[in-house]
C-alpha distance (Angstrom), angle and dihedral (degrees) to the residues before:
residue distance angle dihedral
X1 . . .
X2 3.77 . .
X3 3.77 123.8 .
X4 3.78 115.7 -104.0
X5 3.79 134.0 -169.5
X6 3.83 115.8 -88.7
X7 3.80 114.0 -69.2
X8 3.82 94.0 -2.9
X9 3.79 108.5 144.1
X10 3.80 118.2 -139.1
X11 3.80 112.5 -143.2
X12 3.80 117.7 -159.0
X13 3.80 119.0 -179.8
X14 3.80 125.8 -161.4
X15 3.82 129.7 -167.8
X16 3.81 94.2 -109.2
X17 3.80 142.6 -15.3
X18 3.81 94.0 -87.6
X19 3.80 89.9 56.6
X20 3.81 90.2 61.4
X21 3.81 96.1 59.0
X22 3.80 100.6 78.9
X23 3.84 97.5 38.1
X24 3.81 89.2 49.3
X25 3.80 90.0 51.7
X26 3.82 89.9 50.2
X27 3.79 90.5 50.1
X28 3.81 91.8 50.1
X29 3.80 91.4 48.6
X30 3.80 91.3 51.2
X31 3.81 89.9 52.3
X32 3.80 90.1 46.6
X33 3.80 93.0 51.0
X34 3.78 93.7 51.1
X35 3.81 93.0 46.0
X36 3.80 95.8 47.5
X37 3.80 92.3 47.1
X38 3.79 90.6 49.9
X39 3.81 102.6 42.1
X40 3.79 110.0 -1.8
X41 3.81 97.1 -109.6
X42 3.79 140.2 69.7
X43 3.80 119.3 -139.4
X44 3.78 116.3 -161.5
X45 3.80 134.1 169.0
X46 3.80 121.7 -154.9
X47 3.77 134.3 -159.3
X48 3.79 129.6 -151.3
X49 3.77 130.7 -133.3
X50 3.80 112.2 75.3
X51 3.81 93.9 -20.8
X52 3.84 100.3 89.3
X53 3.81 93.2 61.3
X54 3.83 88.2 55.5
X55 3.81 90.3 62.8
X56 3.78 96.9 67.1
X57 3.81 91.0 102.2
X58 3.81 86.8 77.5
X59 3.81 93.8 60.5
X60 3.79 111.3 106.5
X61 3.80 93.2 1.7
X62 3.82 108.4 140.8
X63 3.81 92.0 -155.7
X64 3.80 92.3 69.5
X65 3.80 111.6 100.8
X66 3.79 96.9 -156.3
X67 3.79 93.8 176.4
X68 3.82 89.0 62.3
X69 3.81 95.3 52.4
X70 3.79 122.3 104.7
X71 3.80 107.0 -170.3
X72 3.80 126.4 -161.7
X73 3.79 132.4 170.4
X74 3.79 120.2 -116.0
X75 3.78 88.2 -148.5
X76 3.74 136.4 -6.8
X77 3.76 138.1 -167.8
X78 3.82 116.9 -118.3
X79 3.79 93.6 -113.6
X80 3.82 134.9 109.0
X81 3.79 114.4 -75.3
X82 3.81 91.6 -111.5
X83 3.83 93.7 50.2
X84 3.80 118.2 117.5
X85 3.83 90.0 -120.2
X86 3.81 94.2 54.3
X87 3.79 115.8 115.1
X88 3.79 87.6 -155.4
X89 3.80 91.3 57.5
X90 3.79 90.8 51.1
X91 3.81 92.4 49.8
X92 3.80 89.9 46.4
X93 3.79 93.5 50.9
X94 3.80 94.9 48.8
X95 3.81 100.7 33.9
X96 3.79 124.9 -4.4
X97 3.81 96.6 54.2
X98 3.80 88.2 56.4
X99 3.82 101.0 48.4
X100 3.83 136.5 58.5
X101 3.80 98.2 -111.8
X102 3.84 114.8 148.4
X103 3.80 107.7 -110.6
X104 3.81 90.5 -135.3
X105 3.80 87.8 63.8
X106 3.81 91.8 63.3
X107 3.80 110.1 79.6
X108 3.79 112.0 -152.7
X109 3.78 135.9 173.9
X110 3.78 120.3 -76.8
X111 3.80 95.6 -114.0
X112 3.81 92.2 -164.2
X113 3.82 86.3 73.8
X114 3.80 99.8 52.1
X115 3.81 92.1 115.6
X116 3.81 93.5 57.4
X117 3.79 112.0 53.4
X118 3.80 94.8 -174.6
X119 3.79 91.5 54.8
X120 3.78 90.5 42.8
X121 3.80 92.9 54.5
X122 3.81 92.3 42.3
X123 3.79 90.7 52.7
X124 3.80 92.0 50.5
X125 3.78 91.0 47.5
X126 3.80 88.3 54.4
X127 3.81 88.9 56.9
X128 3.79 88.8 56.9
X129 3.79 91.8 45.7
X130 3.80 90.4 53.0
X131 3.80 91.7 49.8
X132 3.81 99.0 41.7
X133 3.79 116.3 15.1
X134 3.79 94.8 52.9
X135 3.81 92.7 47.3
X136 3.78 105.5 32.1
X137 3.82 103.6 25.3
X138 3.79 89.3 -140.8
X139 3.81 129.1 156.5
X140 3.78 87.2 -132.9
X141 3.80 129.1 15.9
X142 3.79 115.6 -93.5
X143 3.79 107.6 -145.0
X144 3.76 117.7 -161.6
X145 3.80 88.9 -138.3
X146 3.80 137.2 3.2
X147 3.80 118.8 -168.9
X148 3.80 117.2 -156.2
X149 3.76 138.1 180.0
X150 3.79 131.4 -159.8
X151 3.78 128.0 -135.2
X152 3.80 123.3 -138.6
X153 3.83 86.1 -107.5
X154 3.81 90.6 58.2
X155 3.79 99.3 -107.0
X156 3.78 122.7 138.7
X157 3.80 126.6 -168.4
X158 3.83 99.4 -13.8
X159 3.78 91.9 -47.8
X160 3.80 110.6 122.0
X161 3.79 130.7 -168.9
X162 3.80 111.4 -92.0
X163 3.80 94.9 10.4
X164 3.80 119.6 135.0
X165 3.82 91.7 -124.8
X166 3.79 89.4 73.4
X167 3.81 87.1 75.9
X168 3.83 96.9 49.8
X169 3.81 108.9 125.3
X170 3.80 106.1 164.9
X171 3.78 113.6 39.0
X172 3.77 121.1 77.9
X173 3.80 94.3 -153.1
X174 3.78 125.3 28.7
X175 3.78 132.9 -176.8
X176 3.77 133.8 -142.4
X177 3.79 132.6 -166.5
X178 3.79 96.5 -173.1
X179 3.80 106.7 58.7
X180 3.83 108.3 166.9
X181 3.79 86.4 -139.1
X182 3.82 119.1 57.0
X183 2.91 135.6 -74.8
X184 3.83 90.4 53.6
X185 3.82 98.8 -159.4
X186 3.81 115.3 75.9
X187 3.77 146.2 137.8
X188 3.79 123.7 -136.3
X189 3.77 145.5 -179.4
X190 3.79 111.8 -103.4
X191 3.80 124.9 -129.6
X192 3.82 94.6 -99.1
X193 3.81 89.1 60.8
X194 3.80 94.8 44.3
X195 3.78 93.2 45.3
X196 3.80 94.4 51.0
X197 3.81 93.3 59.6
X198 3.80 119.1 114.8
X199 3.81 89.2 -131.0
X200 3.78 132.8 12.2
X201 3.79 120.4 -170.1
X202 3.79 125.3 -170.1
X203 3.80 114.2 -158.3
X204 3.82 110.7 -162.0
X205 3.79 127.8 169.4
X206 3.77 139.0 166.8
X207 3.79 137.8 57.6
X208 3.81 91.1 -102.4
X209 3.81 87.8 71.9
X210 3.80 97.2 47.9
X211 3.80 97.9 97.6
X212 3.80 93.7 45.4
X213 3.80 93.4 46.2
X214 3.79 89.5 53.7
X215 3.80 90.1 51.0
X216 3.80 91.9 50.5
X217 3.80 97.9 46.7
X218 3.80 101.9 31.1
X219 3.80 99.1 35.3
X220 3.82 106.2 33.8
X221 3.81 92.4 154.8
X222 3.81 87.2 73.6
X223 3.80 85.9 77.2
X224 3.80 99.1 -135.8
X225 3.82 112.3 171.9
X226 3.83 97.1 -101.2
X227 3.82 90.0 49.3
X228 3.81 88.1 62.0
X229 3.78 91.7 62.3
X230 3.79 100.9 101.5
X231 3.80 111.9 152.1
X232 3.77 115.8 -139.6
X233 3.81 109.9 -109.3
X234 3.01 125.5 -62.2
X235 3.80 87.1 28.6
X236 3.80 115.1 106.5
X237 3.80 131.5 -140.8
X238 3.79 124.0 -152.5
X239 3.78 134.9 -179.7
X240 3.82 117.0 -155.5
X241 3.80 105.5 -170.1
X242 3.77 138.8 157.6
X243 3.78 123.6 -119.6
X244 3.80 92.2 -105.6
X245 3.81 92.3 58.3
X246 3.81 91.4 43.3
X247 3.80 95.8 48.0
X248 3.81 95.1 110.6
X249 3.81 98.8 32.7
X250 3.82 119.5 116.7
X251 3.82 94.1 -176.2
X252 3.81 112.2 116.5
X253 3.78 116.4 -96.7
X254 3.82 124.8 -138.1
X255 3.82 124.2 -149.8
X256 3.80 112.6 -112.2
X257 3.77 116.2 -106.0
X258 3.78 137.1 150.8
């Protein structure tokens, strides 16, 4: 992982979605190794959508130190954990049900609070405070790695174009009852949390995202939600995309290397 200037995104394109799986696993393992050597734990935040299926390269990999992982969700739908819309269920089906990660290391919603979004988001923020503030004394948590996706409409996490949450500067976790994409009730990391991560990786595949990806990377002044992800130096930003998603992008590509 080479050093880059502040806020400079690194775009890596692969022939197809399947070709991303193993390089992404290698990238995650490199981040894990550095974090565990430095502080004895690896903090990672996952998204839903198509991302969980891209994590299958970690299954059966002996280099993964599952007992060192502390897993959070970048955003989550206010539904039971076994609901079809749950990001946790998707991650469990593709990854966690197939690996020996301690269940206590996976930090999920408090489903007893689903009827009160403010309490739900406050409770999840307290999980982050317990993991980060008491250990790192930071204004915002500093994740070792945050993995994001991007919808065809240009949303990332549960941050949607034109929504008031794009301007949130203080809270770690925010809630919304009016998501333009169902289900409407969700909680999400805010930009200060995302942008304080050591590494942020977008994983974007499919021709249906080509136009939006070009807008995000080639026209950042448009202010689409992914364009607002600008990690604080020395944080690093990567885009792992397939050629179909990158078909219209003019932004310079970088060869993949660890």
